C-alpha positions in Angstrom: 125.8 24.0 110.4 127.7 23.9 113.9 130.9 21.8 113.3 131.2 19.1 116.4 134.4 17.2 117.5 134.0 14.3 119.9 137.0 13.9 122.3 136.5 10.8 124.9 138.6 7.9 125.8 135.5 5.8 125.7 134.0 4.6 122.3 130.7 4.1 123.9 130.4 7.5 124.9 131.5 8.8 121.5 129.1 7.0 119.7 126.1 7.8 122.2 126.7 11.8 121.6 127.4 11.1 118.1 123.9 9.8 117.9 122.4 12.5 120.1 123.9 15.4 118.0 123.4 13.8 114.5 119.4 13.9 115.3 120.2 17.6 115.0 119.4 19.4 111.6 121.9 22.2 112.7 124.7 20.1 114.0 127.3 18.0 112.3 130.0 15.5 113.9 133.2 16.0 112.0 135.4 13.5 114.0 136.1 11.3 117.0 139.0 11.5 119.0 140.2 9.0 121.8 142.8 11.4 123.6 144.1 14.8 124.0 146.9 14.4 121.5 144.3 13.5 119.0 141.9 15.8 119.7 144.3 18.8 119.5 145.4 17.2 115.8 142.1 16.9 114.5 141.2 20.5 116.0 143.8 21.8 113.6 142.7 19.9 110.5 139.2 19.8 110.9 138.6 23.6 112.1 135.5 22.5 114.2 133.4 24.9 115.9 132.6 23.2 119.3 134.8 20.2 120.8 132.9 18.4 123.7 136.1 17.3 125.6 136.3 14.5 128.1 138.5 15.7 131.4 140.3 12.3 131.9 141.7 10.7 129.2 145.0 8.7 128.8 148.2 10.5 127.8 147.3 14.2 127.1 144.3 15.1 129.5 141.5 17.0 128.4 142.6 20.1 130.4 146.0 20.1 128.6 144.3 19.5 125.2 141.9 22.6 125.7 144.8 24.6 126.9 146.4 24.0 123.8 143.1 24.7 121.5 142.3 27.9 123.1 145.6 29.2 122.6 145.8 28.7 119.2 141.9 29.9 118.8 141.2 26.6 117.2 137.8 26.0 118.6 135.6 26.8 121.6 135.5 23.8 124.2 132.9 22.2 126.2 134.1 20.2 129.0 132.3 17.0 129.6 132.7 14.4 132.4 131.2 12.3 134.9 133.1 13.8 138.1 131.2 16.7 139.5 134.2 18.2 141.2 135.2 22.0 141.7 138.9 21.7 140.9 138.1 20.2 137.3 135.6 23.1 136.9 138.1 25.8 138.0 141.1 24.2 136.0 138.5 23.8 132.9 137.5 27.3 133.1 141.3 28.6 133.6 142.5 26.2 130.6 139.9 28.6 128.3 137.0 26.2 128.3 133.6 27.9 127.2 131.3 25.5 129.2 131.1 22.7 131.4 128.3 20.1 131.7 128.1 16.4 133.5 127.7 13.2 131.1 124.7 12.5 132.9 123.2 15.5 131.6 120.0 15.3 129.9 120.5 15.1 125.8 118.6 18.2 125.4 121.1 19.9 127.8 123.9 18.7 125.8 122.7 20.1 122.3 121.5 23.3 124.2 125.3 23.6 125.2 126.6 23.1 121.9 124.5 25.6 120.3 125.2 28.0 123.2 128.8 28.0 123.2 129.0 28.0 119.1 127.5 31.3 119.2 129.9 32.7 121.4 128.2 32.2 124.6 129.8 30.4 127.9 127.9 28.0 130.1 128.0 25.6 133.0 125.7 22.9 133.8 123.2 24.6 136.4 124.3 22.4 139.3 128.1 23.6 138.4 127.3 27.0 138.0 125.8 27.6 141.5 128.9 25.7 143.2 131.3 28.0 141.2 129.6 31.1 142.0 129.1 30.2 145.7 132.7 29.1 146.1 134.1 32.4 144.3 131.8 34.6 146.5 132.6 33.1 149.8 136.1 32.9 149.3 136.4 36.7 147.5 138.6 34.8 144.9 138.7 35.9 141.4 137.9 33.7 138.7 140.8 31.5 136.9 142.6 33.6 134.3 143.3 32.0 131.2 147.0 31.0 130.1 148.9 33.1 127.7 148.1 36.7 126.2 144.5 38.0 126.4 142.3 39.8 129.2 143.0 39.0 132.9 140.7 38.9 136.2 142.4 41.5 138.2 140.2 44.6 137.1 140.4 46.8 140.2 137.0 48.5 139.8 133.7 48.4 141.6 130.1 48.3 140.6 129.7 52.0 141.2 132.1 52.4 137.8 129.9 50.7 135.6 127.3 52.5 133.5 123.8 52.5 134.3 123.1 50.3 131.1 126.2 47.9 131.8 124.7 47.3 135.1 121.6 46.3 133.9 123.1 44.0 131.6 125.3 42.5 134.2 122.3 41.9 136.3 120.4 39.9 133.3 123.2 38.2 132.7 123.7 36.8 136.4 119.9 35.9 135.9 120.7 33.6 133.0 119.2 35.6 130.2 120.4 34.9 126.9 121.5 38.0 124.2 117.9 37.7 122.9 116.1 37.6 126.1 118.2 40.9 127.5 117.5 42.7 124.1 113.8 41.8 124.6 113.9 43.0 128.1 115.7 46.2 127.9 113.9 47.1 124.4 117.5 47.2 122.4 119.3 45.0 119.6 121.1 42.1 119.9 123.8 43.9 118.5 123.8 46.5 121.1 123.6 43.9 124.3 126.9 42.1 122.4 128.5 45.3 122.4 127.5 46.1 126.1 128.8 42.7 127.0 132.2 43.1 125.4 132.6 46.4 126.8 131.8 44.8 130.2 134.3 42.2 130.0 137.0 44.7 128.9 136.4 47.0 131.7 136.1 44.4 134.2 139.0 42.5 132.5 137.2 39.2 132.3 137.1 36.6 129.7 133.5 35.4 129.4 130.2 35.6 130.7 130.8 33.0 133.3 133.5 34.9 135.1 130.9 38.1 134.5 128.3 36.1 136.3 131.0 35.5 139.3 132.1 39.1 139.2 128.3 40.1 139.9 127.8 37.6 142.8 130.9 38.8 144.4 130.0 42.4 144.0 126.4 42.1 145.3 124.8 42.8 142.0 123.0 39.3 142.0 121.5 37.1 144.5 
């Protein structure tokens, strides 16, 4: 079971998400929080796999709560908001969020996001992804680095220093393929794909797949 915590200051939103997720056999909602402070408290108590976190909440907001939760490695966080703004996206990624979806997304997209993040992937809403990649590619900026210890984003190497297989995996990531799809395309096991991705992130000094995709676009490995 994927254990999910809901954090939103609107009870109607929390109830709606609860109803959507509770229809799935592999997902269990283990708690609800009306602000960021309670979200952190419940994350420590319940140890959920995934937290759906609103950005704007009274007191401790979603960005600050996410920063605290990821610093303690309590759960993986998906930011959920009605505001389709670049600054929220960059702040959320910098705080350690693993995903970002909009509240007006289809229920199926929300469920898919929970499952993807629970299995260790990182994702953004398709509309948000394209904007983030374009912004990073146009400016040449590095993706936001996580606070505290951990991999940074400033590895000064280029595409030529990647192995052939690493380049293939990175191109596949940039096309939005899952680990299973990459494994099938390259005729290798999923475990091998995970190893290549881990090696890629370490070599490039990146935190997750989102940053890897942005790196690929910025260095001309994806279009």
